[in-house]
N, C-alpha and C positions, 0 to 999 in steps of 0.2 A: 419177186414175189411172190409172198408165204399162201398157202392154199391151207384149206382143215388139216389137209395130208401131213405136211408137215409145222402146222403149228405149235404139237405139244413136243417134236423134238427139239424145236427151237426154244422153245420156254425152256424145256429141261436141261437146255445146255446154260442161261441163265443165270448169274447168282441172284438170291433173295433179294441184293437189297436194286439190283436193277428193275427184276419183276414188282417191285414195291417203286419204285419209282415212275412206271408204268403207268400203274395200277393210278396213283397221284393226280397224270397227267390228263390218263381219262378219265375221271371225277371231275377233276373241274373246268374239262371241257364239256362233260355231260352238263354241271351246273347254268355254265356260262352259255351254253346253248337255250334253256330251259329259259335264263336272262334275256335272252335275245327274242325268244317267242313270246316272250311277255311283252317286248318293246315294242314286237311289230303289231301285237294285237293293240296297243296301247295308240300305234301311229295310225292304225288301220281305224278306231274306234273315232282317233281326232280328225281323220280324214270325210270318215261319216256326220260328223258332227258339225263339220265346216259346211258341209252340202248340205248338212238342215234347213230346213224352215217354220217358220211358225203352223202352215199347213202340212206340212209332212217335215214330222219329230225325226230324230233318229232313232231308227228302230231299236225295243228292247229298253227303250230310258222313260227315266218319268215323265218326261214330256208328253212323250208320246201315250202315255198311260192316262195324263188328265188331259190328253188331248179327244181323246179316245171318248171319255166320261162325257167332256162337254159336247162332241157331236152325237151323242148318245141323247142328250138333253138330261141330264144327271144334273140337277142343281146344287148349284156351290155348298150352298146349307148339310145335302146329305154326304156329299165329299169330306167337309170336314167332321161331319160325324161321324163317318168310318172312320176316319184316321184321327181322332178322340178316341176312337175303339178300340184303336190296334197297341199293343203291348210286346213289342220283338223285342226279344232277350239272348242275343246268339251268347253263344257259353263256351269260355277258352277251355280246354281239357291240356293236362301234361301229359306227350306224348313222346316216349323213353325212343321210338323208331329214330327219333330227331337227334341226329348224335352230331351235327355240324355245330361250331363254335359263336356264338356271337361275333368273334371277331373275323371270324371266315366269312360269314353273312354280311358284317358289315364291309370288308373288301370285295367281297362281290358285287353289292350293291354300289356301291363307290365307283365301280369299274361302269353300271348300267348309268349311273348317273353323267359320267363324261358319254356315255355314247348317248345320252340322247342330248345334251352340249353339241356335240360334232353333229350330230344329226338338221339338231334346230336352229342354230346360231350361225350367223355371219361372218365365221372369223376370218382373222388374217392367219398369214402363213408364220407369223410368228406365234399368234395364240393357239395356231393349229399345233404347231410344234412344240406346246409347254403341252397342250392337253393331250399327245401324243405318249411327252413323256412319261406323264402321272402313272395314263394309262398303262404304258410298261410295266413301273416301279411298283407299280402295286399289282401285277400279276407274276411282277418277280417273288413279290411278299407273300402270296396267297401260295404260291408253291415252296414255301422252306416255312410256313404257318403248316402244323399238325393240325388235320383235318377232324382227329379225334383229340376228346378231352384226356387230360390224364388220370383223373380218378371219375368212378358215376358220377352222373347227377344225384346230387342233393335235393331233397321237397324245392328249399332254398334257391338253391339254383334252377329249379324249376317253373319256380314262382319271381322269379327276376326274368326269365324267358320271356313270359305270357305277360309281366308289365312292360317286357321291351314293342311289342306290338300296342300294349292297350294304350300305354304311353306314350305309345309315337306315332304309327301311321295310320292308327285307328283313330287316333285323339285329332288327327289332322284331315281325316277325310271326312268326318261327320258333321263339321258344319257345312261342309261343301253340297252333301247329301241334301239337307235342310235348302240352303239356299235355292237350289235346284229344282227340288220340289217347290218353293215360293214364287219362285219367277216360271212355272208352268201354268202355275194359279192365277197370276197375276196377267199372264199371255192368255191362255183360254178364257179366264172369268175376268177379269177386266179389275179383279180386286187386289190388293195386297194383303194378306191375312197374317196373323199372327198364326202360327202352327201349333200343335202341342205336341208333347212329349209321345214319338212311337217307337221310340229302339234308347235303349238300357243294356248296360252291360252284366256278365256274369262271369264266375269262373269256379271251375273245380280246384283248381291247384291251390293245394294250404289246407283246403276244407274236407278232401271225399280221405277220409281216413277206412272206406269200404277195403279190406283186405291189403292196407298197408300201415305196419307197423311207426315206418317213420313221419307219419302225416302226426305228430304230438302238439299237443296246448301248446308247447313253446313256439312249434313250427306254424300253429293258425296264427298266435298272438303277432309273430313276424310278418308274415303276410298278410296283415290286415294292415301292422303299420307299414311294411314300406309300399305296399299300393296306396296307402293314405298319403304318405311322403311325396309319392309322385303325382301325385292329382295336385299336391298343395304347389309342388317343382312347377309345375306346368299353367297353374292359375297363375303363380307370379310372373309365370313371363308373360300371360298375355296383360292382367295387369301393367306389367313396363311397358308392353308396347303402347298399351291406352294412352300411359300417362304422359309417356313424348308425341303424342299426338293430338291428344285435345288440352292443347292449348288454349282455347275460347280463354277470350278476357268480358269479367262484366261490366267496360268501359267500352266495349264493343256491339253487345249486343243484352237483350232483358233475362236475367236468369230466372227458371222458372222457381219459383216460392219451394214448393217441393225438393228442389233439391239444397236450395239455403236451410229449410228445418231441417233434413236431415244430417247436414252437416255441423250444426249446432246438435245434436244429439252427439252426435259423434267425439264432439270437441268437450262437450260434459263427461263421457263417459270415460276417453281417453285422448287428450287433449297433444297437441303436433309438436314438437320442438318449439319454440317463441322464435327460433330462425328461420326454420324451413315455416312456420308460417306467415309471418312476414314476405320471406320471400315470395311465397304466391299466394299475398293476398286480394290479386286482379286476376284469380286463376281458377274458380270455383271447383273444376272439372276436377283440375290436379289435385285440389286440395280435398277434397269427395277419394280419389286415387289413395292419396296418400296416407287416410285414415285405414282404408283397407288394405293397402298393401301391410300396413302398420300392423293391424288385426288378423291378417291372414298366420293359422295355424293357430290361434288363443284358443284357449276351450270354452272362451261365451262368445265364440263368432263362429256360425252354426254355417252350414250349408243355406238354408234356406233365407238366411238374412243378408249371405251375400250373392243370392240368385236377386232379391228385392234389391238393391244395392243397386246392383248390374241394371235392375229395370228403373228404376229413379233418375240414370244416368241415361238411358237412351229415351226416357220422356223427358228427358231436359233438354237433350240434342233436336227433339222432336220441338218443342216448344221455340225453340233456338231457330227455328228454320232448318235444321238442319238435317231435313226428311232421310235423303236418301244414306248418310253416315248413319243414321239413327237403325236403319233398316237392312242396309249392305254392306257396313262397317265392319271393324274389329269388332266393338261394341255386340253387332248381332250374334257373334262369331263366339263372344265370351258368354254370352246366357247360352247357347246351346251348349256349350262345354257343361256349362253349369249345372242344368238344368239334365244332362246325359250321364254323366259323371259325377256331380257330388263333387263333396270331398273326401271319398271312398275309391273310386276310379270303377271300381264293378263289384255289386255284389260276390262276396264271399259263398257259396255254396255247401251245406253240410249235411254231409255223409256218413251212414256208418254200417253195419250189417246190424240188423236185429235179435240176432244172438248175444252180442256182445249189451245191448240196455235190459235181453232178454236177464243174462245175469246180473246184473249190476242191481237192476231192479228186486231179483229173488233176496240176493247178500243185503240190501237195505232193508225190506219188509225182513227178513230172518233175525237182523241186529233189532230190530225197533218191536220186534215180539209180534207183529202187525201178523203176520204169516209166514209158515216155514215152508211151504210148499207149493210157492208161486209157479214157478216150473212146468209144475205135474195138473196146474187148472187149464178148463177149458177158455175159451175164448170169452163169452160171454162171462165167467165167474171173474176173469182178468179184470174185463170193464168193469164188473161192479166193483170190485176191491179197488180198482184206478180211481174210479169217481169217488170214492166215500173217503180215500185219503187225500183229494185234492181240495176237500172240505173242510179239510182241519188245517189248524195253525201252526200245529206243532212240527218241527224237521223230522224226520225220519230220522237223524246221523244226529246224536250228541256233536258238538263242539271236541277236537281233536280226538273223534272217533276213527280208528283204523280198518281200512278197511284194506281189501285185494289190493294188486297193482292197475290192473283193468278198470275195476271200477273207480279209484283212484283218478286215473288218465282219464276216465269219460266223464267226472266230474268238475275237471280242472277244464277239461276243452268246455264244457258248457260253460262253466264260468268265463272264459274268454269272451266266448259267441255275445254272455249276458250282458256283459263291460263292454263290448262293443256295439252292440243295441242301444244300451243307455247313453252312448256316446255319437252316433249318428244310426238311425233304425235303416237307414237302406243299406248299410254295409255287408249286412248277412241276408241270402239268397232265402227267401221264403217266397210261396207262392202269394200273390198278391197283394206286396210288400207298395205303401203312399209312394206315391210321385214326393217331392222338392214342393212342387208347388201345391199340391195338396194338404202339406203338413204346414204350410207355411204358416196359418192360423196360432198353430200351437207350438210354434218351436223358435224360439229365442235364439 
């Protein structure tokens, strides 16, 4: 057995190759122990959930919070008013200390999934053998996979890491959170309610250029585009599942007039292929969903309209008597995703050091002959000068005017964000941006 006194000589005699292998195994062991601890916490919470009752909900759960409010006589109207006032916006940031590659994280997650299956399912001996074999295979692949990337993370790599979670585990978890909250309210107040949007996400990754010269206009544009594409991909997946599920026939029940009228508007704007339309002629929900699938990602189909279309389907399900499907099924999850993530996934926050703005404004004022000493002015004088300039219609720079590279980069970046706001106001982070629901009346 090695002791602290003999460890150093022991390591000194080992080749670097062996030391590297030992460190890798220790690192894998550390991460897998962390996974095991996470699974244990999940298992404990599940056991507590099974033991919970309506009178004694699981500790630290949404159900316990709502139960406490109800027991203390807080009226439902006050609860809903408080929820409507909430605006929770977790922000994703880049973490250069997180050196694990996505391929390594995926393998660790897969081992965790296999352990969950092993612990929760009644497996036959053959199934158990297959499962244990896959664990060994995944662990073997993990051992021969490099932990560290061959090159330093680029800004777009960091963006994709953020998207991995935002469009993955976070997207999957959010509908469950709303479902738990709605169920708790129904349990303790006796009413099923439509919840307001209380949660949205933001990201600094690809927008925070404060001190980072690698966050450029081009990379911000790519970050916005990649987040938008992942949002479309996830919405398409949800629409496809709804298309498979909602096979309701107009020969089996009444169809809401609002759904019929909505389909007529869709047909007038963007008709389905005649063969597809004939195939679905008695399935109005699938007709509507086909229109939505076809238009998703096109410039004239906004997140607000997409949300309204989902609401039309939900109302039509209620009209058809399928209340539980409308309020607890996939359509409810799709609506939560639409309201939370929109078509932008998360708002990209803009951050830049004030000295960059100061230098750019100084240069533009000097070129335009407005002021040659902007940087030397005090705050009051700057405010007066800026306020006066904002009331004029003329541009500060003539078309094609050459400026210093930092000023050009700043102007290009602002152009990227202006285009993003014009396309989707919620895609760029700013204080107090309107929700999709709030902007429905003015967005087509």
